N, C-alpha and C positions, 0 to 999 in steps of 0.2 A: 289423728293426723293434723299437723300444723297447717295453717292456712296457706303458707308459702308452698308446702308440699302439694296441696290441692291444686294450686295454679300450675305447678310444674306438670302434674299428671294430666290436667285438662289440655295443656299445650301439647304434651307428648301424644296423647290419644288422638288429638285433632290432626297432628302432623302425620301420624300413622294412617289415619283415615284418608288424608290427601294422597299419600303414597299409593293407597289401594284404589284410588279413583272415587272416593266417597264424596258426598256433598260437603258444603261448608259448615253445616250444623252437626256438631258431635257432642253427645252426652258425656259427662264426666264418668259415669258408670255404665258402660255399654252392655246392655243385655243381662243375661243370667249370670250367676256366679261363675259358671264354666266359661261363658263368653269373656267375662272380665279377666279371668285367669289366663286364657289363651292370648288375649290382646296384651296383657301385662308381660307375658313371656316374650312376645314378639318385640315389645318395646325394649325389654332388657337385652335382647340380642341385637338391637339396632345400635346406631351411634348415639349412645346416651352417656352423659357425663356422670361422674360419681356424685355430683350434687343432687341428682334426682334418682339415682339408682336405688338408694336406700328407701325412698318413698314408694317407688314402683314395686320393689321387692316386698315391702310390707303390705301393699295392696294385693299383690299376688297371693301371699300366704293367707291373708284375711279371706280372700275369695275361696281359696282351697278349703278353709275351715267350714265353709257353708255347703260344701258338696256332700251328697250322699254317695253310697258305694258305686252306683252307676256313673255318677259324675267323675268320681276319682278314677274309675277304670277307664273312662273315656279320655281323661287328662293324661293318664300314664300311657295309654296306647298312642295318643297324639304325639307326645314328646319323644316316645321311642322311635316313631317312624319319621316325624318331621325334622327332628334334630339328630339324625343318624349320621354315620360316616358317609362322606361323598366318595362313592366307589371309584369314580373316574379320576378324582384328585389323587386317591391312593395309588391307582395304577400308574398315573403319570409320574408321581414322586418316586415310586419304586423303580420305574424304568430309568429315570434320571440318575438314581443312586447306582443302579446296575451299570449304566453306561459310564459313570465316573470311575467305578471300580475297574471296568474293562480297559479303561485308558490309563491305568496305573495310579490313579488318585485314591486317597483314603475315602473320599466322598463324605467328609465330615459335614459340610454344609448341606449336602443333599440328604444326609441321614437325619439331620435336625428337622428339615422340612418334612421328611417322611414321618417322623415321630409326631409332628404337629397335626398332620392330616389324618392319621389313624385314630386320633382321639375324637370320639363322637362329640358333636356340638352340644349335646345335652349335658355333658360334664361342665362346660362353660356356663350353661344356663343354671345349673345347680350352684356353681360358685357365685354367680351373681344374685341368686335368690338368698344366698347366705349373707348378703349385705344388710338385710333387714335386722332390726333389733331382736335379740333372742332367737335368731333364725336357726342356729345349729340344732337346738333342741326340737324346734318345729320340723326340721328336715329329718331328724331321727324318727319322729312320730310319723312323718310321711313315708319313710321307708318301712316302718312297721305295717302301715296300711298296704303298701306295695307287696310285702311278703305274704300278707294274708290273701290278697286278691290274686296273686300270681299262681296260687295253688290250682286255680281253675283256668288260668290264662298263662301258660308257660312262655308265650311270646314276649312277656314282659321281663324275662330274665336278663336280657342285656342291660336294661335300665337298673335292675338290682345290682348288677356288676358295677355299674358306674357309681351308684350310691356307696357300695362297699369300698370301692377304690378311694373315693373322696373322704369318707368318714374315717378310714384307716389313717389317712394323712392328717386330717383335722384333729383326731384324738391322739395326739402325741403322748405316748406313755410316760414321758418325762414330766408331764404336768399333773399326773394323778396324785391325789392327796388322800391319805388314809386317816380315818378318824374313828374313834370308838363311839358307838351309839349306846346311850344309857336310857334308863327309864325317865330321866329328866329331860331328854331331848325333845324338840318341838313335835307337836302332834302330827304335823304334816310328814315329818320323817318317819314317825311310827306308822302312819298310813301307808307310806311307800313300802315299808317292810312287810306289812300285812298283805298288800297287793302283790308284791314281787316274790314272796316265798312260795315256791312251787315244789321244792323237794319234799318238805314236810309241812303242808299248808296249815295255817292257823285260822281257826274259825272265829276267834274273838280277841279282844284286847286282853282278856285274862290270860290267854295262852301266850300272847306277846309279852305280858308281864313276867311270866314264868321263864322266858328266855332272856330277859334283860335285867331283872331286878335282883335275883339271887346272887350271892357272893361267888358262886361257882360257875357263873355264866358270863360270857363276853360276846359282843357282836361288833364287828368292824365293817365299815362301809368305805368304798373308794369313790371319790368325787373328782370331777374335772371342771376346769373353769368354764367350758362351753355349756355345761348343764347346770351350773350354779349349785344349789343345794339338793338337786335331784341325784341320788346315788346311782352309780353305774353297776356296781357289784357289791354284795355284802356276804360276809362269812360269819357263821355262827359257831361258837366254841363252847364246849363243856369241859370243866375241870373234873377229872375222875381219877380213880385208882385202877391202874392196869388198863390194857387195851379193851375197849368196849366190844362185845360180840353180839349184842342185840340193840335195836334202836329204841325199843319201848322204854327202858330206864332213862334214856336221855330226853324223852318227850313227855312222859307222864309226870303228874305232880308228885312231889316227895320232898323230904327234908334236904336242905342245901348242904353240900360238903364244905367243910372249912378248907379254903384254898391251901392252907399250910399242910393239910393232910393229903392233898392230891399229888400225884406223880406224873400225870399224863394230861396233855391238852388235846382233846378230841375235836377235830373239825368235822362236824356232822352235817353241815348244810352250806352249800356255796351256790349263790344265785346271781344270774345276770338280770338286773332289774329292768332293762330296756330292750324290748324285742327288736327295735330298730337298729341295735348295735350287734345283732347276732353275727357271729363269724369275724368280728373285728377283734384282733388280738391286742391285749393290753400288756403284753410281755409275759415272760415265763417265770417271773419271780414275785408274783402277787402273794403267794402263800408264804414265801420267805419273809416278806414284810410283816405279815400277821405273826409269824413265829417269833421274829425278832422283837415285836412289841410285847407279846405275851412273856417272852423270856426275860425282857427287861423288868417287867412287873413282878414276875415269879421265877427268880433264877434257880430255885430248887427243883423245878420240873425236870424230869429225866427223859421224857419222850414226847414226840409230837406226831399224831397220826390222825387219819380220817376213819370214818365208818361210811363207806360209799356204796351206792347201788351199782348193779351190773346190768344196765338196761337192755342190751340186745341179746343177752345170753339165751333165753328160752327160744326166741325166734331162730337163732343160729342153730341151736341143738336140734330143733324140729327139722330144719332144712338139711342138716347133716344126716339125720336118720333117714329122711325121705330120699335124699340123693344116694345114700348107701344102698337102700333097698332097690332103687332104680338101676344102679350100677350092677347089683347082683343079678337082676333080671336080664341085663344086657351082656352079662358075662365079662364085666370090666373089673371086678374086684381084684383079680390077680395083677392088674396093670400097676396098681399103686400099693399093693400089699396091705390094704386097709380093711380087708374083709372082716377080720375078727374085731377090729376096733369099731367098725360101723355096726356090726351086730350088737356089740355091747351098748352102743349109743341108742339103738332102737329099743333094746330091752329097758334101758334107763328111762327113755321117754314114756314107754308104756306104763312103767311103775309110777313115775311122777304124775302122769296124767290121771292115773287111777286115784290119786289123792285129791279129793274134791276141795279140801280146805286145809289150812295149816293145822287146825285143831285135831284133825284126824291122825296126825303124826304121833301124838302122845299115846295112842292106843297100843303100839307095839314098839317099844324102845329098841329091840333088836333089829327090827326092820329099818328104823331110823339110822342106826349105825351102818347097816349094810348099804343103804342108799347113799349115805353121806360119803363113804369112801370112793364110790364110783362117780358121784356127782362132783366131788372136789377135783378128780382127775380131769373131767370134762371142762370144769371151770378154769383150771390151770391152763389147759390147752387153749381155751378161748382167749384168756387174758394174754398169754405169753407167746403163743405160737402162731395163731391165725392172724393174717395180715391183709391190709388193703393193698391196692395197686402201688401206693407210694411206700410200702414197707412198714407203715405204722400199724399199731394194733387195731383190730376191728372195733373194739369197745371204745366209745367216745369218752367215757369218764376215765378210762385208763390212759388215753392219749393226753388228756388234760393234766392228770397228776404226774405221769411219767415225764411229760414235758416240763413240769415244774421241778423236776429233780427228785421225785419220790421213789420209793421202793415198794413193789407189791409184796405184802408181808404176810397176811393171814386171811384165809377164807372162813366164812361163818355161815352156818345153816342149821336150822331155820333162824334167820335174824330179823326178818320183818314180816309180820303176819298180815299186812294190808293187802286187799285185793289187787291193787296196782303192782305191788312188789311181787306178788305171786304170778301175775301176768308177765312181768318182765323177766324174772329169774327164779321162779319158784321160791321166792323169799330169801335168796342168798344175798350176802353183802361181803364186802372186802375191806380190810384195813390197808391203806397205803401209809407207809411210815416215812416221815421226813427227818433226816439226820442233817442238822444245819451245816456241819462242816463238809458234807458230801454233796450238797444240792447242786452247786455249779458244775462239778465234774460229771455228775449223773445227767444233768441237763445236756451237756455237750455230747456225752455218749449217745443219748437218745436222738438228738438232732442230727448228728453226723453219721451214726452207724445204726440207728434204729434199735439200739440195745434196750431190752426190757429188763430192768433191774429186779431180780427176785431175791428175797432175803427171808430170814427167820423160818417160821414153820412151813411156809409155802415152798421155799427152796429145799428145806430138809425133807419134806414129804415127797417131792417129785424131782429128784436130782437129774433124771433123764430129760424132763421138760426144761429145767433150768439150763441145761447144757445147750439146748437148741434155741434159747431165748436171746442169745447174743448175736450181734453183727448180722442182723437179717436185712436183706436187700429188698427186692421186689416181692410182691405177694406170691403165695404158692400157686402152682399151675392149676390146681383145682379151685376155681374161684368160688367164694362163698358170699352170697348176698347177706347183708346185715339187716335188711328190712327197714321198717319205718323209724327205728330208733337210732339209726346211724346217720348222724348229722355232722357238720363241720365241728371240730373240737373247740371248746371254749368253756367258760364258766357256766354258761347256760345248760351245758350238757349234764351238769351235776343233778339236774332235775330227774334224770334217769328215764324219762319218757317224753315223747314229743308233746308239748303242751297244746291245748286247743288253740286254734288260730285266734289272734287278737279279735275281740268282739266288743260290741256295745250292748249293755244290758237292756232289757225291755224298759226299765224305768228311765234310763238315760236317753233312750230313743224317744220315749214319750216327751221327756223334758226338752229335747231338741225341737220337737214339733211345737211345743208351747212357745218356744222362742221364735220359731219361723212364722207361725200363724196363730197368735194368741186370741184374736177375735173370731176365728172360725168356729162354727158349731161342730162340736164333737158328738153330742147327743141331740137328736130331733125326737121329741116326745109326742105321744098320741094326743095330748091336750094342746099341741101347737107351740109349746115352749121349746126353746133351744138352750143348751148349756155349752158354753165355749170351752176351748182348750184352757184359756187362762182361768176361768171359773173352776174348772175341774182341778187344775193344779193348786189353786188356793184351798180347795176342799181336801186335797191330798195332804197338803202341808198341815192343816188343822188336825186331820186324823193321825198323821205321823207324830205330832206333838202329844196327842192323847195316848198313843201306844207307848211312846217312850216314858211318859208319866206313869203309865200302868206297869212299868218295869220291863218292857220288851227290849232285849239286847240282841245283837246279831246271833242268829241260830235259834232263837226262841220261836216256837210255833204260835201262830195267830189263827184260830179257827173261826170260820164264818158259816152261819146257818141262818140266812136271811132271804127274804123275797128279793126278786130282781129289781134293781134300781141303779141310777147313775152313781149314787153314793157307795154302792157295793163295789163297783169297779174302782172307785177312788180308794176304798179300803184295801183292795188288792195292790194297787200301786203304792199306797203308803207303807204297806208291809214290806214290799221290795225295797222301798226307799230307806227304811231304817235297818235293813239287813235281816228282817224276820223271815220266817218260813210260812208261806200261805197254805192254809188247810181248808179248802171249801168242802162243805157238807151238804148233801141233798136235803132240801127242805121237807121232803116227804118222810125222812127217817123219823121213827118213833123215838120217844125218850130213851127206851131201852137200847135201841140201836145206836143212838148218839152217844150213849154212855160208854159203849165199847171203844169208839173212836177217841173220845176224850181220855179214857183211861190208857189207851195205847200210845197216843201221840203226846200226851201231857202238855197241852198248850199253855202258854202264859196268859193269853187272853182268849175268851170266847165272845164273839159278837153274834147275838141271836135277835130274832124279831121281838119287839116289845111284849107281844102276847105270850111268848114262850119263856120269859125270864123265870117265872115261878118253877118251871121244870128243873131249873139248874140252881135253885136256891141252896140246896144242900151241897153243891159242889164248890161254892165260893169259899175262899180261904185256901189254905194249903197250897199256895202258889198259883191259883187260878183267879183271874179277874173277869167278871162277866159284864159286858157292855151290851147295849141294845141299839138297833138301827131299824127304822121303819122305812116304808117305801117312799115317803115324802121327806126323808131326811130327819125325821123325828127320832127320839131316843137319846140315850146318855152319851153315845159316841160323839155327837156333834152338839151337845148342850152348851150353854154359855159359860160354864166354869172352865176357863182356859188356863192351862199351866203356863208359866213363864219362868225365865231364869235357866238354871242348869238342871238337867234330868238326873236320874239316879246313877247314870254311867258317865256323867260329865258332859252330856250333849247340851248344846245351846238352843234355847227357845227364845224367840222374840216375844215382846210383851203382848202381841196380838194373838198369841197362841199358835203360831206357826213353827214348824221344825225346820231349822236352817241347815242341817247337815245331811249329806247323802252318803250312805254306806258304799264304800268302794268294793263292789263284789268281784271276786275272781270267777273264772269260768266254772270251776268245780264247786263253788259255794252252793249250798242248797237254797233253792228258791221256793219250792212248793212240795207238798206231799198230797198225792191223790190216792185214795183207797180203791183197790180193785179186788175182785173176787179171787180166791185161791183154792188150791186143791183140798185144803182141809175144811172148806166151807166157811172159814173165817176170812175176812178181808185183810189184805196186805197193803201197807202204805208204800207206794212207789215214790221214791225221793227224786225229784227233778231239779237239776242244777240251773243256775243262771245261763250257763253255756248251752244246756239242752234247749231251754226256751228260746234263746236268742238265735241259735243256729237253725232251728226248725222254722222259726218265723222268717228268717232271711231267705231260706230255701223256698218257702211258699210265696213270699213277695215276688221272687224272681220267676218261679214256675207259673204263677197265675197272673203275673204282670199287674199286681195290685199297687195302686198309687194314691196320691193325695186327691186325685180327681174322682175317686170312687165314692159311692154312696151305698152302704151296705144295709140291707134289711136284716136286723138282728132279732130273731124270734126264738133263739135257743136259750136254754137255762145256762147259768154261768157257774155251775158247780161241777162241771166236767170239762174234759179237754177240748171238745169241739167248740162250745160256746165261749170259753174263756181263752184258751191258749191258741186257738186258731182264729175265730171270728174277731174277738176283742183285741188280741195282740196285733193282728195285721192292721186293724184300724188305727190303734194307738201309735204304732211305729211308722205307719205310712203317712200320717197326717190326714186321713180320710174322715168321713162323717158316717154316722149310722142312725137309721131309723130304729129306735130302741123300743121294742114292744115287750110288754111284761110276759107274754106267752104267745104261743102259736094261735093265730086268728086268721083263717083263710080269707074272710072278707076284707080284713084290714090289709093283709099282704097284697091281695089283688089290687086294692085301691092305691097302694104305694108303688106298685111296679113302674108306672110311668115316671116316677120321681127318683128311681133307684138305678143302680148299675149291677149289683151283685146280691144274690140270695144264697145263704148257706143253710142247709137243713138236713134232716134225717129223711129216710124214705117215706115215712108217714106224712111229712109235709106235702110231698108231691102227689101221693095218692089222694089226699084230701083236696089239693088245689085242682086236680083234674076233674073233680066233681063240681067245680064252680064254673058256671056258664060264662062268667066275665073274663076268664082266662083265655086270651086270644093272642095271636101274633101281634096285633096292634097294641095291646096293653103292655107287651114286653118289648116294644120298639127301642126303649132306652137301655134295656138290660144287655149286659155283655157276658154274664157268667152265672150259671146255676150250679152249685156244688152240693153233692150228697155224700153222706158218710155215716159212720157209727153202726151201720147195719147194712146187709145186702139190699140193693135196689132191684126189684123185679125187672127183668128185661122187657116185659110187656109194658110196664109203666115208663121205662126209658123211651121206648118207641112211641108210645101214645103221647108223651109230653113233647117230643120233638115234632110229631105230626101236628100237634095243636099249636105250638108256639114258634116253631122254627129253630128252637134251641136244643142242642144235645146236652143233657145233664152230664157234668163232669164228676165221675166217681173217684174217690181216693181211699186209701187204706191207712189206718193208724190204730193206735191203741194207747192206753194210759201210760204204759211204761216207755213208749218211744215217741209219742207225738205222731206226726204224719210220716209215713214211710214211702209211699208210692202215690202217683197221681196219673190219671189220664191226661193227655196233653191239652194245654190251653190252645196252642196252635202247633202246626208242624206234624200233624198226624190225626187219625180218627179217634174219637172217643167211643170205645167199644162197649156195648152193653154186656154185663156179666163179667167184666174185668175191672181191675183197679189200677191199671196203667203200669208205668215204669218207675224205678226208684228215683227219688228226689236227688238233686245234686248233693254230693257229700255222703249219701246213704248207700250202704251195700245191702242187697237182699239176695238170699240164695234159698234154693229148695234142696233139701238133703234127705237122705235115708235117716229116719229118726233114731235107729239103733246104732248105725255105724258112723253117722256123720258124713257119709260120702255124698258129694254133690251129684244131683241127678240131672240127666239130660232134659232139655225142653220137652214138654209134653207129659212127663211122668209126675205123678202126684207124690208129694212128700211134705216133710215138716218145713215150715217157713222160718228162717232165721234172719236176723237183722243186726247190722253193725254200723255205727256212725256217731257223730257228735250229738245226735238227737236221743240216743239211748240212755235211759235213766242210770243213776249211779248205784242203785240197789234198793232193796226193800228195807223199810224202817225197822231197825233192831232185829233183822232176820238174816244174819250173815250166811247161815247155812243154806237158807232158801235162795238167797242171792247167788251163791256159788253154784247151786244146782241148776240155775236157769241160764248159765252162761257156758259156752264152749271154751276150751282152752285158748282159742285164738280170738276171743272177745265177742263172738257172735251171740246175740241173745236169742233164746229159743222161745218163739212167740206162743206156741201151743196151737197155732192155726195150721191147716193143711191147704196146700195149693199147688199150682203148676204154672210154668211159663209157657205161653203159646208161641207160635212160630214167629211172631213179631216182637217177642220179648215182653209182652204184657202179662202181668201177674193175674191169675184167676184164683180166687178163694173158693175152695170146694167144701170146706167144713172145718170142724175143730176136733182136736184130739182130747179135748177136755169137754166137760158137759155144760159149759157156760151157755146160758140163754141170753140173747140180746133182744130185748123187746122195746121198740120205739126209741132205740139208741141207748137204753139203760142196761147195764150188766146185772144179771140175776144168777146167783149160784144155787142150784137145786137142793144141795144138802141142807141149807138153812131152812128151807120150806119143809123138807122131808123130816127133819128133826121135830118140827112143831106138829106135823101131821101124826107122826109115830107116837107122840105123847097123848093123843086122844084115845080114850078107853075102848072105842069101837074099832080101832085100827091095829092090825098086826104089823104091817109094814107098808111102805109106800115108795114110789119112784116118781120123781118129777122130771119132766122133759119139756123141751121146746119144740113146737110144731109151727109150720108156716101160717101166717096170718096176713090177710090182704091189706090191713091198715098198719099194723105194728111191725110187719116183717116177720116176726116170730112172737109167739105168746106161750104162756105157761099152762101145761096140763098136768094134773095130778092123777096118777094111777095108784089105786089103793086096794090092798088085800084086807078083808075083814078079819077081826079077831074072832076066835072060835065062839060060835053062838051069838055073834053080834051082827047087826046090819047097819053099816054107816050110811048116813044121809048127807048128800052133797052140800046142801045149805047149812047144815049143822057144822060140817067140817070147815067150810069157808068162814063162818062166823067165829069159829074157834081160833083161826090163825090170823085174821085180819087185824086184831089189836096189836100184834107184834111185828107186823110187816108193813112196809111202805106200800101204797096202793099199786104201784107198777109191778110189785112182786106177787100180787094176788093171782091164784090160778083162775083161768077163765073157764075151765071145765074140769070135772072130776069123773073118773071112770072107775067102776068097781070090778075087780077081776078075782078069779079064784086063786091065781098064783102068778108071780112075776116070771117072765122067761129068764132062764139062766143057762150059762154054758157049763161044760163039764167041770170047770173049776169053781162053780158056784157063783160066778159073777153075774149080776143082773145085766141082761142084754138090752140096754136102752136103745140101741140102734133098731132093734126089732119093734120096740114100742113106738119109736118115731115113725117107722114105716106103717105100723098098724093104724096110728091115729093121724097120719100126715095130712089126710084130706078132711079133717074134722071141721075146718073153717073155710074150706073151698067154696067160693061163691058167696061167702058171708058179706053182708053190707055193714061195715063198721060204722 
C-alpha cells in the first residue's frame, strides 16, 4: 500500500471511530482481521470518495484473506444481515407506487425508487469492494468460499444470489476471448488445467502432455479481462474416426492419429475452472466458437460431437422404480397408466444393481444386449421426456448441450468403466452432435419451446419418445427429484457429478499457519527443545527437494518405516507438498511383512530407520530408492548433499536444497495409502484422497473446537490414522502446539497434564493412567478434552476416569477407510459410556439389514454403513474388492455391527468380520492361523480376540493337535514370533480336541470367544 493510502485509511478509521463515540486515539489496523474487515466495509458504505475507496477496498480484501473458515462464516453472516434490504423503505416505496397508479399516473418515478430500495445494500458493498486492484478475481474466490460454507448455513443463500447477480453483469460474455492451449503454454496455465479438470481428472503432467502435445489433440480455453490469464472454461477435443462410443480410447496412451485421417472432432471434456462462477452463463454459443476454430484449421472434418456423461440417471431410475412400487401398493398405478412401465423399470434396476462391476458384463454377452435395449429406452426417456418445473430436461449436461444447439444423437453402454461413472449412470454415456448450420435454430427452439432435438440412432430407435420430445412446457405432474447431481446448468455440469466442496489441502493449511505464526513452537520435545513452525517448514522444503531428486513425481508412493520424530512429520508434509502418496508402515513389521507392502504399493522411495537399511539392500534399484531417517534427524534423507537446479520433472530447487513448488492437489487426488486387514487375510491398501483428509480434519476441528490455543499431548504412533490423520493433522492445520512424546509414558503424560489442553489416546492409555496416583482433578485443571478411540473403552474405565478427574472421556468412531465418522459431543449433550456419539458434519451413518440393505429402526442391531467426503476412494489395485464394499447409493459397508439408541447415539456392538483390535492395532486372525497350521504338531487352529483389561482385546490361539502329537504353547509361540509383529503375538494358547463347527462345517468363533471370554478377567496388565 502506498504511504498516501495509509494516511487516508488512518483518517477514515479515526473518523469512523469518532462517529461511534470512540476516543481520540485510533489504530490504523483495528483489532483482528475480522474486525479490520468489518470496519473497512463500514468505511466503504460511508461517505467516502473514490480517492480512498480503492485503498479501503484493498485493505478489506487483504483482511479477508487472513480469515479462517469461522471468520469467513462470521463475515458472510454479518453482511447478509447488516446490509440487507430495509423492509420499511420497501413498504413505503411500494405504497407510494401503488398510490400513484391509483391516481392515474404511470408511477415511473416511484417505480425507480422502488427498484432502488429492493436492492440489498450488500450489493453496493460488493461493487465498492470491486474497486480494489484485481478485485474481481478475488470476489470470485470469495464466492467460492461462500458456496462451500453455505452448504451448512443455508441462511447465506441471499448473499450468494447477490454475488451471482453482480458477477453475471461483470462477466459480459462479449469480452470472452478463446485461445488454444498448447504444450508450450506457460506452466501456470498447465497447472490451472490440471487443477480444473474434473470430468476426467489427470494425475500428472504426463497425462496433461497426452492431451496437449499429440497432433490429434486440441484444448481451448476461454479468458475474460477481469480474470487475466486465469481461464474460466476449457474444452478438450480429440480428433478421431467415427463417433466415439467409449471414453477409454480417448484417455489412454496410444499412437496419435494423423489429423488428415480424422473425420470427427470429439469434445470429450468441458470444465468450468472457477467454482465462484458456478451458474454464471457465458452465453449459449461457446461450443460454436470451438467448432468454428477447429473447422477453420481442419476443413475436411465432417462431424462434431461430444462423448458426455449422464450424471443424474441412476438416481432418477432408482426413484422411478421406488415410486412405482409405492404407487402400486397405494393402488395408484391405474391413474397414470404407468404400471407396466414402472414394473419394467424395477426389473431393470434389480438386474443392473446385480452387476457389481463393469467387468462382470463380459461374462454373458446375451445378457448385455438384453439389458442394453431396456436401459436405452430408460435413458432416452430420462434425456428427452422427463422435465424440471421450468420445462427443461432433468439432466444438467443435456441442458447445457441442448441449450448450445446440439442434438441428442447416440446412447452408448457400457462406455465408462470408472466407479464414478457406474455410480452416476451404470457407465452409460451419450453423444451430442453439433451441426454448425443448425446450431442457432436449435438453440432458439430449445429456449423458446423447450424442444429436445433428437437425431440419428437415438431418434430412429425410439420414434415414440422422439415424438414427445418437442414443445414441452412445464414439468409432468408426477414430479421426479433429480437428486444431488441436478444443479443449475452450465459448463461445470459436464463434470457429471457434484464435485467435493472447495477445500484447502492439509499441506496448504499447514503453510498458512507457518505464515501466521512462524515463531510458534509446533513440537515441544521431552528434552526441553522446541521446534517452530518456520523450522518445520524449512525441513519440509529440504525433504521435498530430496524426494524430487530421488524421482518422486505426483502420484508416486513414498513409504515410511521410521521411529517417531518431528522429521517424520516433516516427511509426511513434504510428500503431500510434491504430490506424492504417503505410505506409513508400522515399525514393528518384520522384513517379510514389509516386503509384502513394498511389493504391492511399489513406492518410488522407502525411508527407513538407519539400522534397518541392510534389510532392504536387495530391493534398491528397479525403481526403488532407499533413504534413511533417524530419531535425531540423522540419516541420508537430511544429509548435506543437497540437490539444486531443476529436478527430473522440471521442478525448481533453490541452491540451498529447498523445493520451491507446491503440487496443486485436487480433492480426489490420492494423498495416502494405509493398509488395513481384509477378508482374505492379506492387507488391503485404502487410498485416501486430499479431500478425504481435509474434509475429515475440518469436521473434527469444528466438532472438538480445536484451535491454535490448544496444546496437545501426542503419545500415539504416527503410522496409523489416529496419530497421524487425527492428532497431527488437527495440530498442523489449527496452528496449535504438541508435546511430542516418542511413545506412551504414563509418568510423562501425568507430568504434562498441567501444561496441556488435549490428550488423544487409545483405551490402554486411560487404563494405565488410572493406575497412577498423580492423576487427579488438580493435575487436569488446564485440560479441556480427553479423546479415546481405535478400540472400545470399557464403561467402567469411562466412569472411573470421570470420577477421578472430573472429565468425561470423549469417544469417537472411525476406521482406516473413512477417518472419523462419529463423535460424542464436545458440548451440547452428554458423553455416553458405551457409545461413539453422532455422525460428524457432512458424514452420513446408517444401520441396515446386511442382507437386504433395508435401514433399520433405532434400537435394532445391524450393519453400519457410512457415506461422505471422508470415505476413501477405493482399495489400491483391487477394483473388485472396492466395488463389493460399496452399496449402489455410495454407502461404504464398514463390517461393524451397531445400533442407534433413543438419542441418536451410535453403539458399536461387534464386528461381522473376525478382525481383532488390540491396543488400537488391527490384527487379522488368518495370518496367525496360517503360521500356526504350518507347525508339524498342529492339525488346525482358530485365532480369536477376547477382552483384555489393558489392551481392550487380545489374541488367543485355539489349537487342535495333529494325530499323535502334543503341541506345546511355548514352542508354538516361538515358532510364529519371527514372522509377526509383537502386537500380533497370541497371549494365550489353548489346546482342544476339536473346533466347534456348525452344520455347514464353519468354525464357530463366536462359541470360542464365549468360552474364553473371561480368560483375562481381573488380570493386572
